[in-house]
N, C-alpha and C positions, 0 to 999 in steps of 0.2 A: 554464251554470254561473255559479256568482256571479264577479260583476266586482267588483275592487277598485279604491279610489279613494284616493290619497293622502291620509289625514287630517291636517291640520296647524291645525286649529282649536284656539282655547285651550284648550276641554276636551273630552278623549276618554276614553271608558271604560276601566276596567281590565281585563285578561284576569281569568278566574276565578283564576289562579295568582298572579297580581299582587296581586289583591285579599286573597288568605289571607295573603301575605306582608306586604301592608301594615299587615293586622290585628295581626299578630304584633308587629310593629315598636311598635305602640301599646300592646300588651299589655305588652311587655318593654322599656320604655324604657330607653335607656342601655345594654342589652345588644347583641351583635352577631352573633346566632346565623348570621345569612345573609350574613356576608361570605365572600368567595371570594380566598383569595390566590393569587397566581401569582409565585413569587419565584424569580429566576434570575441565576447568577452568569456573568457575561459575559468572556470575554477577547479581548482585541485592541484594535484603534484603533476605539473606539466613537465615532461622531459624535451627539453628542447634541442639536444643533439638528435634524438629520435625522430622530432619533428622536421629537422632541417633534411635528415638523411631520408625520410619517406618522401618530402618532397623532389627530393634528388631522383629517387627511384622512380617517381612519375615523369620526370623531365627525360631520364633514360628511355623511359618506355614509349613516350609520345614525341616524336620528332618535333611537332609543332612548336614546342616549348624550347627547342634548341635552333628555331628558325628566326633568321633576321630578313629584311626586305630592303634591297639597294635598287637605285636607280642605274641601270645599266643602258647608257645610249638613249636615254628617254623612255626606257621601256621598264617598268617595275618588275623585279624578280625574287624569287625567295631561295635563301641560301641556308640550308641545313647543315649545321657543324656535329660533328661527331661527339663532342661534349659541350658542357656551358655549365660553368657553376653558379651557384645561386647564394649570395650572402644574406644573412638575417641580422639586420643590425639590431640592437637591444637596447631599448631606451629606459633608464632607470628613474621612474617617479614616486619612488617609496618615500622619499625623503620630504614631499609635498603633503601639506594637510590635504583632506579628503575634497573641501572645496577646489582648492587649486588644481589638486588632480584632474577634476572633471573639466576644470576649464581648459587646462594644458591638453587633457585626452580631445577635447572637441577641436582646439585650434589645430592638432597635429592631424586629425582625422580628414578635417577640411584642407588642410595642405596638401595631404597624400592623394586625395582626390583630385585636387587640381595640377597636380606634378605631371608634366608629359612624359611620355616614352620616347625615346629614340629608336625608331624603326630600324635603321641601320645597324643598330649597335646589339641591343639586345642585353639580357632576357626582357621580354615583355610580360614576365611576371614578377612582381615585388612583395617581399615580406617584410614586415617590421612588426618588434614584439615591444610591447610596451608593459613594463612590471610596475603593478600598482602594490602589491603585497605579496609575500612569499608564494602564496596558493591562489593568486588571482592576478592574470596576465590579460590584456587585449591584442590579438592577433590581427594585423591590418594586412591583408592579401589584396592586391589589386592587379587585374589583367588587363591587358588590352584587348578590344572587341575582335581586333583582326585574328587572333588565335583561338578564341573560345566564344563559345554562345551558351545559352541558358541550359539547354541539355546537357553540353560539356561539362558546365558547372557540378552537374549530378554525378556525372561520370569523375570528376576529380574528386569529389568531397568521399566518395564512394571508395575510390584506391587509396586515398590519403588513408581513411578508417583501416583498411585492410593493411596496409604496409606498418601503420603505426601501431596497430594491435600485434601484428606478426612479433614485430622487434619487441615488443613487450613480453610477449610471451615464450621468448626463449630463442627468437631468431636473431638474437642480439649479433652486433657486429663488433670486430675487435680491431683496432689499430685504424679506424676508418674504413676498414673493407665491408663492403655492402653484399648483398644478398648474391649468390651465385645464379648464373641461368637457370639450373635447375630448380633452384629453390622458388625463384620469379614464375616460373611455370606451375608449380604446384599451388601459388598462391593465386595468380590469376592466369588466365589462357591467354597464349600469345595472339597477339593483334595481327589480323589477315591482312593488313594494309597500314599504310599511313595518310595523313590528310594530303601529303603533296600527291600522293597517287590519284585522291579524288579530285583534285585540282585540275590535274594532267586529263583524267577521264573525261571530266566536266566539258572541257574545250573541244576534244575529240568528238564525244556524242553529240553536243548541241550545236548543229550545223545542217546544212542541207534541206531535206523535207521535213525533218524532224522540228527546226527551228522554224520552217516556214510556215507549219500547222500552227504551232505555237501563237508565232506573229501574227496572223491573219485574225486570229480570234481577238487579239488584244488591240490590234488597230480600229477594228469595229467597235469593240466594247468601249474604249477610251475616246473614240472620235469626237471631236467638239466638247470634251471635258473643261470644267473651269480650271484655270492654272492654281487658282489658290482659293481655299476655303477660308473666307474672311469672318472668324470669330471676332467679336470685338475686344479690342485690347486695351488695357490700362495705359499703355505708352504707344507712341508711333513704331512701327516696325524699323528698326535700324537697316541702312543701307547695305550693309554685310551682315549676314546672319551671326547671330552669336549662340553660344551653347551653355550659357549661365542656366543651371535648372535647379528645382526644389520639388519636393513631394508634401504632398497632404492625403491622410487615410481617412476612409470611414469604413467601421465594421456595420455590414447590415444583417439584420436578425436571421437566424436559422428558419423562423415561420416563412420570413419573405422569400427565401432562396429556396424553400420546400415548394413554397407557390408557384414560383418562378419555372421549377423543373416539372410542376404537375400541368401549369401550362402548355409547357415542350411539348410534352406527351401527349396532351389532348390534342394540340394541333399537328403533331407528327414531325416534330422537327427537332434540332437539337436546342442544348442551351445557349450553347454559342449563338445559333441565329436568332433567338428571342433576345438575349443581352445586346447583339450586334443593332437589330433593328431597334431597340431601344434607344441605344446610344446614337444612332443617326438621326432618331426624332430630337433628340436633346439638341445635337449640332443643327439641325434645320431650325429650331426655334431659338437660339441663340444668333446663328448667323442671318437668317432670312431668306437663306438658300433652299432650292427645292432639288437640287442636284448635288449629291453629296458623296465624296471620296474619301475613305479611309483605307488604311493598310493595316495588315495582320501578319505577324510573323509565323511561318509554317516551320516544321522541324527540318524537313527535306532530307530525312535519312529514309530514302526510298528502297534502300536495299540493308537487308541484313547485316553485312560486313560494316556498314558504316555506324551502327548502334553504339559499338563500344569506344568509338574514336572521340578524341577530344579535336577539337577545331571549328572555323566558323562554316557551318552548314545551313544555318538558317537562311530560309528564303522571306522575301516580303511578297505578299499578296495583295492587289489593289482591287478594292472592293468598292464599286461604284453604283449607287442606289439612285432611282427616281424617285422621288416623295412628292412630285406634283398632283393636283387633283384632290387632295385632303383625303386620302382613303382612311378607313378605319386602320386600327393597328393590326388588326388579324390578316385585313387585305395586304396591308404593306409587309407583314411577315411571309406572304405566300410570295411577294417579288422578290423579296431578300433571299428567301430559300432557292428560287429559281436562278437567281443571278450568283449566290456563291456555289451551287453544284457545278455550275459552268466555269466559274473560277478556278475550283479546286480542281477539275478536269484539265484545265490548262495550267497547271502549278509550276510546271517543269521549267518554265523560262525565268532564269534569274532576273530579280528586279532591275539589276544593273545593266542587264543586256536589253531589258525593255526599253531603260531612259535611252540608252545608247541608240535603239534600233528608231523609237519614237519621236526622237528628237524634240520633246517638249520646249515651250519658251524658257530660255535660260534665266535664271535670275538670281543674284547673290545673296537675296533677303530672304530666301526659304529654299526647303528641299523641292525638288521637283516632283510632279505627279501626287505626291500626298504629303501633307505636313501634320497630319492626325493619326495616331495608332490607337488600335484596340488589341488587347491581348487577354484573351482568357488563358491564365496559367494551365498547360495540360501534359507538359512534358515531364517524364519520370525525376523525383526528386530523391535525392539521397540524405540521410541525417548524419551530422558529424557523431561518430561513435569511437571516443578515445578512453581507454583505460584509466579509471581513477580521476577521469576530467569530465566536468560538465558544461555546457556553454548555452549562450543566447547570443543572439544577432544584435548588433547595435546598428541604427540608422543614422543618417547624417542628414544636415539641415539642407546643404546645397551640393548638387552633384551636376555632372553634365546632361544636358538636354538636346540632343540633336533635332529634336522635332518641336513644333510649337506646343503640342499637346500630346500625352499619352495616357490611355486608361488602361490599367492593370487590374484584373479580378483573379482572385485566389478562392477556392473553394475549400472549406475546412467545418470541423464540427462547430466552431463557435458562429458560423455562419459565411457570407460573401464579403472578404475584405476587397474595399474599393481603394484603390490607388491611383492619383493624379500626378503623374510628372509633367512639369511645365517649364516654360522659358521664363525666366524671372525678368528677362527685360521687357518682355509683353505684358505678363499678368503679374497682378498683386495676390499673396497669399489669400487674402480676405475673399478676392474674387474666386478663387478656387475653393474654397470653403462652402461658397454659397451654390457654385456647380454641383459639389457633392450633395448637398442637401436637396437641390432639385431633381438631381438621379435619383435620390431616394423616393422623393415624392412621385416621381413620374414612374418608376417601378410599381409603388405600391397602387397607382391608378391604373396600371396596364394589367394586373392581375384582378385589379376587383372588376374591371370592364375592357376587356379586350377589343368589343364593338365600338369604342369610343373613337371618334374621328382625331387625327393625330393632332389637328390644329387645337381641337378642345381638350385634349389631356391635359390636367393641371400641373404646373411645376413649383407654383409658390406655395410655400407653408402657409398654415393660417397666419402665423403672426407678420409673415411678409405682406400678405395680402390686406391684412388690416393697415399695416403701416403706409403701403403705397395709396390705397384707396380712401382710407378713413384719416389717420394722423396725419399724414402729410397735406391732407385737404381741409385740415380742420380751422379753416379761416372765417367763420361765421363771426361778423362784427356786427354792433348794433349801429347802423347808419339810418339815418332817416330816410323810408321809403314811400312817403307821401309827398314830396316835394319835388318840383320840376325844376329845371336848370336855372330859367329866369327867376323863378321864385327865391332862390338861394341868393342871386344876387340882389334881387330887391330886399332881402333881409339884411345885406351888407350895405345897402344904401341908408337905411333907415339908421344903421349903427354909426357909419362914418360919411354923412352927406356932403361935408365941405373939403373932404380929403381929395386930393388928385387921383383920379381913376386911370386915366388913359393920357398918354404924350405921344404926340407925332409931330416930330422935328420942331418948329416954334411952338406951336400950339399945343393946348390941352383942355381936359375936361374934367369937372370934378364929377364925384359918383353922383349927386343931385342932377348936374347938367346933363350926364350921358343919361340918366334914368327919363329924364325929362323929353329929351330929343328922341329917344328910342320909343318913348310912349307915344310922342306924336306920330312916328312913322307906323307905328303899331296899329293905331285906330285908322289910319289910312288904308293899310293893309286888309285890316277887317272889312272895310267899306269894297275892297276888291274881292271880297270872297274867301278870304284866307281864314283858315279854323285848324281844329285839330287834324293830324295826318295829312295837311294839304301842303305840296311842295312848292316852295318859292326859289327861283333861280337867283344866285348872286354873281354877277359878272363884275368883278371892280378890283382895282389895285389896292394894296395896303394903304389906309388913311383912318382917318376919324371916323368918316363917313363909314367905312366898311364894319367898324366894331358897332356902331349904332344899328346898322342895317341887319347884323346877324342877331343880335338882342332883339330889335323889334319884332323879327320875323317869329321868334321863340314867344315872345309876349302876346302876338296875335293868334297863338296857338299852333303854328305852323311849324314845318320843319325847312332849314335851309339845304341847298344844293349849290356848292360852290363849282364855279365854271372859270377856269383859267383863260383870261382874255388873250393868251398868246396862242391856244390851240386853233387849228385851221377852221373855218367856216363850216366846212362840212361835217367836222366832227362837233361843233357846237350844236349844228343843227339836228344831228343825230340824238344829242342828250336832250336837249330839248323836246323834241317830239318823243322821246322815250320816256322821259320823265313826267311829262304832262303837267308842266309847271303852272300855278295860277296866274303867276307873274312873276317879271324878273327886274331887277334890281341892277342899275349900272350906273356909269359915272359919263356926264357930257363927252368927255374925250375919248370915250370907248365905244361909241356908238356907232361909229363907221366900220368897226371892226365885227360887229354883230351879224348875224346870218338873217335874211328876210324871214320874219315867222308873225303867225298870228298870236303870239303871248304878247300880253299886256305888257309894256315896259316902263319902267318907272327911272328916269334919272335922277340921281340925287346929288345936291348940291350942299354946302354949307348953309346950315338954316341961321336965318337972323331973328325968326319969331314962331313959337311953337303954339299951337293951340291944342286942347285936349292931352293934358301932360299928365292926366292921374293914371295910375296902373291899370290896364284893360281887366275886365272881369271876363276870363274865359274859361270854361270848363275843359281844361286840358288835365289829361291824366298822367302818371310816370311811365303807364304804357304806351302813350303816343309817342311818335316819331319828333326827334330833336333834330337830326341832320340826316342826310344820306350823301354818300361819297361814292364816286364812280372809281373803280379800278380795272386795270386790265384784266380781260379773260383769255384763258387759255384757247377758246375759238375764235379769238379776234375779236368778238363783241364784248363790249365794256359792261361789267357789272354793277348795278347799283346797290349799295350795302346800306340797309335801312336801320339807324339806330336810337334806340328810344331814350326818354328822360332817365328813365331808372338806371339804365347802364350807364350812360355818361355822371349821373350825378354820384352813383357808388365810387366810379372811378376817380372823381374829381376830390370828393370827400376823403375817400383813402389816401389821396396824395397828399391832401392837407394834413389829414392826421400823423401821415409818415414824415413828411419835409417839413412842416411848419412855416409856411410863410406868416410873415407880420406886416404891419403897416410901414415897416421900414425897407421892405423888400421891392426890388425893382426887377419884372421880368421880361424878359425882351422877347417880341413876337417877331421871328424872321422866317418862319417855316412857310412856305406856299400854303394858302387856305384850301386847296384841293387835297392836301396830305392831312391825314386824320391828327398827326402830334399838333399841328395847329389850334387844334380844339381845346386841348388843355393849355396851350399858349395863351390865347384868348381869354379863357374863362377862370381858370384857377385863381389868378391873382384877383379877379374881380370879386370871387363869391370870399376872399380870403383879408380884403382891405388893403391890399398890396399896390403897387402901383404898374400898370402894363405900359411898356415902351415898345412903340410901334416902328419898326425900322422901314426907311423908305423903298419903293418898288424896286426891285431888282438889288437891294443892299446885301441882300443874305449871300451874294456870290462875290462880294468884293471884302477881302480880309482886311485891307486897311480901312475902309470904312467902319467895318465891324469894330476893330480895335479903339477907333475913335469914339465911336458910340457909347461901348462899354464904358470908357473913362468918364466921357460927360455926362453921361446917365446914371453913373455909378451903378451898374447893372450886378444884381446879385444871383440872378438864376438864368439860366439859358439853356437851349438843346442844340444839340449836333448830330446830325447822321455821322456814323464813323467816318466815311469816307471823306464828308465835308471837315470835319476836324482834322484831319490827316492835311487836307489842303492849307487849313489857316493855321496849323503848327508849322508845315513846311514853309509858308510864305514867311512866318517869322523869322525862320532862320535865315532868311535871304536878305531882310531888312536890317536897318539900323537902329529900327524903333526897338523898345524894351518889350521883353515878351509879358506873358498873361500875369508873372509875379507882380507886374507895378499895376495890373487892375485890382487894387487893393479891395475894393467893393465886391468882388466876385467870391460865392459863398458855396454855389453848387452848380454841378454842370451834369446834363443827363442826356446819356445816349440811348438812342434806339434806330430801328429800322434797317439796321446791318449787322454784320458781326463786329464786335469790337475784339480788335487782336491784343494779344499780351503786348505785342511791340508798340502799339498805340498807347495803351494803357500807360505803359512806363514811360513814354515820350510826353503824355500829358501830365503825369506827376512831376516828371523833370521840369515841366514848364510852369507850374504853378506855385502858389504859396503852399505851406504845409497844412494849413487848416481847410483849404480847398477839398470838397467832396465831389467824387465822381460815381454816378450810378449807371448801372446799364439794365435797361427795361426791354422787356420783348411783348409784341402782341400784333394781333392782326385787325384790321380795320372792322371785320366782323365781329369784334369783341370790345368794343368801347376802348381802343386805342391800344393799351397795355394789359397784359393778364399776368406777369411775373417782373419781377423787381430784385436787383440785388446791388449792394454797395461795394463798389472796387476797392481792393486792398492796397496798399502801397508798399506790403512787404513782397509783392509780386513785380517787384521793379526791374529785376535781370530778366528781360524779356527772352533773350536767346537762351538761357540755361532753362528757364522755365517751359519753353517751347519744344525742347528736346527731351523733357520729361512729359510731354502730351498736355502740357496746361492749356485749359482754355479758360477764358474770362466766363463764368456763369452767367445764364440770365435769371438765378436765382429761385424764388419760390413764388407760389401764386398769392396775388394780393386778396384783400378783403372780400369775403363772399364770392371766390371765383374757386374752382377747383381744375387741378391739371392731371390729365390722365394719359401715359404713355402706352400706346396699345399696338399689338401687332396685327396683321391683316385681317385675324379673326376677331378682332377686338377684344382680345385678352391682354391684361397688363403684363408688361414685360418685366423681368427681374433687374435688378439696380445693374448698371455699366451695359446693358443691352439697348441697343438702339431701338426705338418703337416712334410710330408717329404720335404728334403732341395732339392731343384734344383738349377741348375746354369746355367746361360746365359753369353754370352760374348766371347772376342777374347781368351780367355784361353782355351776355349774347345779343346779337343783333336779331331783328325780326326775319330776316332774310334778304333774298335778292329782289329787287323790284323786275315784277312780270317774267320771272324766270322761276316757276315752281318745281320744274324738274331738278333744276340746278341747286335749288333750296334743300329739296328733299335729299338730293346727294350728299351735300356737305353739312347739312343741319338733321341729325340722324337721332333716334329715339336713345335715350340716356341708356346704355347697358348695365349700369349701375344704381339707377335713381331710385329713387323710395317714393317717388308722387306720379302720378299719371300725368303725360304731356312735357315731361322733361326731356331737354336736349342736350346734346352734346356738338360741338364745331368740330370737324376735321380739318385741322390748319393745312395738311400736306407737308408739314415740316418735321424733321427727323431730330430726336433729343434723346437723351439718356439721364438716368439719375445718377448722380454721384452718392458715395454710401452716406454723406451727412444730409441727403435729401435735397439739396442744390441740383438745378437742372442746367445740362450742357448743350447747347444749340449745336447740332451738327450739319445743317443744311437742309436743302430742298429735297424731298423723296423724288421730285419728277427733274432734278438738276444733278443727280449723280449721273455720270456718264460712264459709260462702259466702252474700253478700247482694248481690242484683242484678247476679249475674255476676261479682263480685268475691271473691277469697278473702283471707279477714281472719284473721290471728292475734289472737284478743283480748287476750293477755298484753303484745302490743305496745303496744295503747292504753291498759291499766292502768299500765305501767311509765312512759309520759310522762306519764300524771296525777299519778303519785306524784311527779314532779319538781317539780309546782308548790308554791310554797312555803308555800301555806295547806293542802294536801292531806296527811294523814298516811298513809292506805290508800285503795287503789280497786280494784274488781273491776269488769270489764266482760263482760257475759253477751249473748247474741242470744236476744231473746223474739219468741215467734209469736203471733199473735192473729188469730182468723179474720177479724174487720171491718177491721183494717188490715194485716195482712202481717206480714212480719218486721222488727225493727228493733233496733238496739244501746241497750242500757241501762248506765248506770253507777251503780255505787254507791259512794258516797263518804263517808269518814269526815274531817272537818277537822279543823285543827289547834286547839288551845284557843283560845278567845276570836277565832277568824277567821271571818267571814263569806262565804260563798261564793254565787255566783248561777249560774244555768245558763248565761247569756251570758258571763260571764267565763271559765268553764271550757271551753265552747265555741271560744271564740275562741282561748282558750290553745292548743288541740289543733290547730285550723286553719291556726295558724302553723306546725307540725311535721308534719300529718298531711293527706293527701288527704281531701276531703269525707265519702267514703263510709265513712271509718273515724272519724268524729265522732259519738258517742252523739246520738241525739234525745232521751233521756230521762235526766235525773240524779236519783238518790235518795239524800238525805242521811241516813245511819245514825250512830248513836253508836258502834257496834263493827260489825266485819265478822264474821258468824257463822262459828265455827269446828266442826270434827269433833272426836271425842276425841282424834283423833291430832295433832290441832293444823293440819290442812289446812282451807282455805277451805270452807264448806258451802254448796254453790251452791243447793242444793234448799232450804236455810233463807232464802234472800234472797226479801223480799217482792215479790210481783209488781207493777211499776209500773202507776201509772193514767195512762192516755192521755186527759186531758181537755183538749184543745187546739183553739185558733179553727179552727185550720186544717182540722179535720175535720169543722167546722160549715158548710162552704159558704161562701157570699159574705160577706165582711165590709167594710162601705163603710170608706172613708179617714176618719179622725177630726181630726187635725192639718191645719194649712195646708200644710207639709210636705208630708204624704200625700197631701193632695188634689193638689198641683203635680206630683208624681212620678206619680200615676196619671193625671193628664192627659194628661202626656207620654207615658206608656206606652199610653194609648188611641189617640193620635195616630199614635205608630209602629207599633203592632200593628195599627192599623185595628180596633178594638174598641171597642163602645158602654160596656162596664162591665169595670172590672178591680178585684179584691179585695186587700186588703192581705197576704193570705196567698198569693196566686196567685204561682208560680214563672214569672218572666219566660220561661223557656226552653219550660216546658211549654204557655206559650200561644202558641207559635210564633216566639219570638224566637230570633236567632241574631247571630254576631259583628257582622256588618255593622250590624244594628238595634241593637245595643248602643252603637256609635260614633255612631249619632245620637242615643240618649239621652243621651249622654255629651254631646253638643254641646249640646242643649237645655237640659240641667240647668246646663251652665256658665253659661248666660245669666240663669240665677237664682241660681247660687252666687256668681257672681263669678270663678270661676276652674274649672278642668278637672280632675276628680278621676281618679285613675288608672283605668284600664280594669280591672285585676285586682281593684280593689275591687268593681266591679260584677258581677264573676262571683262574688266572696266572699258578696255580699249579694244574692241573685236575688229577693228578695219586696220589696214596698214597705215594709211594716212593718220589716224587718231594715235596710233601707239608709235610711230615715229614723231608725231609732235610732242607727245607725253614725253618720250625719251630724249628729244632733243632740248626739251625746255622752253620751245618756242611758245609765243603768246597769241599766234593769229588764230583765226575765231575757227571754230572747229565745223565741220561740214554738218550738214543736217543728215539724220539718220535715214535710211531708204524707205519709201513707202513698203508697206509689208507685202502688197502685190508682188512687186518686184523682187522682194527677197526671197519669197516662197518659190518664184520662178526660177531664181538662180539656184535655189537649193536644189531643186528637181534637177536642172541643167548638171550641175556639178556632181550629183550622184550618179547621173547615167553615164558621164566622162568617166567617173571612177570605176563604174562596172564594166565599160567597155575596154579600160586599160587593163583590170585584172584578167578579164577573159583573154586578151590578147597575150598576158604573161603566161597563163595556162597551156594556151595552144603552144 
């Protein structure tokens, strides 16, 4: 057996766990993520001198309390001092009133938790005594985790009680003389070794075959593991991990604990495995991931000699579970048991060694391998027992949190105490309270029916379910349901026949004239066989005739199909053939553009005389079609969405009830009529008695023309797709013309069709008069244009600060007679703040897709919460989440979330942050993939006028706010972002970036003196003969400890020690030298991952051969 010898030499090695904490201290200088507070309120006759002497006895007994940690030539070592004094300051608060005492107590405790230790100085234990009353004190004890763990705290408390009691019972000391050796041995047995012995033994034992056997298992177990558990956060993840934390607790009943133990016994597993399985189900339901990794601490006191020692023995075990296939909880429990048994059989390898050997993707924004911990407290605990003194622990609101989330479970007579420790820069307290509630509901459901599939196990409380499904969908409104769209307009004609209805350039029509001409054409269409549910093609440019044609088709009972005259003839021919239209309306100058077809084509010209001008009497019902719009399909085949009168009437009447057009309003129609927003632009003003202003063909793309039109026609209401609004506002900033503030008639602007960013919202409000309103609407063509609405707030004008807080412009709440459900893959409602697929129900739903019954059945499904037979919901494929106030945040497309090197990325988030750069006007980020280099992110950027942008500057800007994997490696400068005819970003028209980068060309030698100096240091530290300036330090076999050596050697050249975090940020010689020299030249692109992997393998092989030569 291994023989231990007390190590008291000047330099002793660190254990693997200590080494990792030491490195994190260097990385996060000034932070205190590994402070362990133990605060207690003491009542009674406390003897301070005895308390201090008792702690001094423990420090004498355990060398770890006399240990400091220093950097010796880039290597951390522990130095054990023969003696070390601990001074206990006393802070007298007796003079303060009780209320002020408690306030000051809270302040002092918070300050103590956050006060960092100096590892090189020591001691790494602090005591502070606060005196509240003569018989009431608060003892603040703070340890650094590098010298203690949970088990050790129990040892410390036990020995403190023993020494304190011994002194009080007559082992009193005089003149500061403590117990002699004989007295100590009679009180507590001598320690067989010290912690430093363990550290030395661990490093000697864990090598060769022992290490290899352990590593083989973990390499296989963690192969292809996700780099990050992507829990939904309340704020974006900082680019560099922070450690601000807090705790929330909930006590679960003794009955529930008993049921959980009974289930564990029945399934022949431990309580730990049952609770772990439940927790992983909870994480799956929150994250949407099926491959879940959590870590759990193990005591790691595998030998009897370790049990009475104080020190950092605890090891971290990585537990990876496959939750795919929707197993029952009982089946998943079996999976977890098999996984856990194997993990514990290979528990000897320190977590720190595992990270070093496996070399997972390095990222400064989170911990490697696992960001979530599961802890069932099982180590022996001791109660503080001091004669004539009683005590109770005190918690603190804010504590260091080294992980994103940790779940602590403690068994006791009162039940199962559940405590969540969380990072407050990621999560809100209210989110954690909800998660605790879902944990309880989940456990109760598991014990009730462990045979339930994990996707169907409930999470929501009854009140939450009622809120999400019923209260936030209480949108019923009494809107006439027996009217069709044209009938609403006919009613308005009766009210204001002589008012101007529509204006196009120099011509106009009154409501009476519009109705007469539409009636004339409607009667003609009836003669062509048009009637209810008959489609009529319309291939026309914006004009008075277009408005007449659309209204006439509705009056004839038909439904119109908009056809863009700029489409290729082949595309138009396909649409006409697919739709089987009864007729097609066009204009004389467009006839040559149309494909040859058997469809009856009617060319419309301005009418001079109309016959049959009475309203046609057609039996058309609200369930009949009003229009059909083709949208692109994922298969490449366009899909025709059939919308009814009931849906569009509900939508327009809600809009009128909400935004209140009057006869004084003028609404601009500028959206291409093949885009569904045009439907409300055409018909909303006509049913409200307002004036419809028609922009000239192509005018919607000309900011100068639009501004002139706004002023001339006194426009009050208009719509912008956000990207077009960005272009319009950007054009204003480059012209001498006055901005929108001088469009004095403007009353309201409505945005929809794309994400409205906080930056664009702020820019809009800065460009318009105070009274102008901005609304953000959301909806698909399949649900009558829009289904949610939000009034934007001027209060969120500082877009940059709010973006850093994770602020998104909401899409609001459901409109009248519409229900919104955010559902997971199993069609279960997701909790507040958790992303889910946005699904729509209500009267606005389209009938489906023309001639595509399978697609219709896939997207329009049976209502899972419906009360009546035949109810449906539409699955949008959009990702959204509820805020706590019930407002909805749009998060992106389910099918547009990209995955890069194992990371899920929302491209819109990167573009949104790029747009906050003062020199950037517009930005779009896409994922490109090339056979030679693999997938990579590319950013397309439009700069502000007269601004010069470099790739290095933009990458640096993003790196300060985003993790490295979200920083594009290619930036392409554009004059404008290409847009589709509908005003959305045309991603297919973006140029393919060129990746001619030095990094893909192999070895590039150092050029400058600084590069040669850095290269020499890397070669020495990495034990390599050659290092190129574009080689990545970590790909060459570098790790955290070697990085410290680089810093130390670099400091001798620079004259100062640079922050470790900067060495992480600039992992190539070129990037680091550029940063150090302050150059502004463009930073090189990152290497393709395949190249990096190959270099890593080659470097490790070279290092291995070098070591073998040295051994020989």
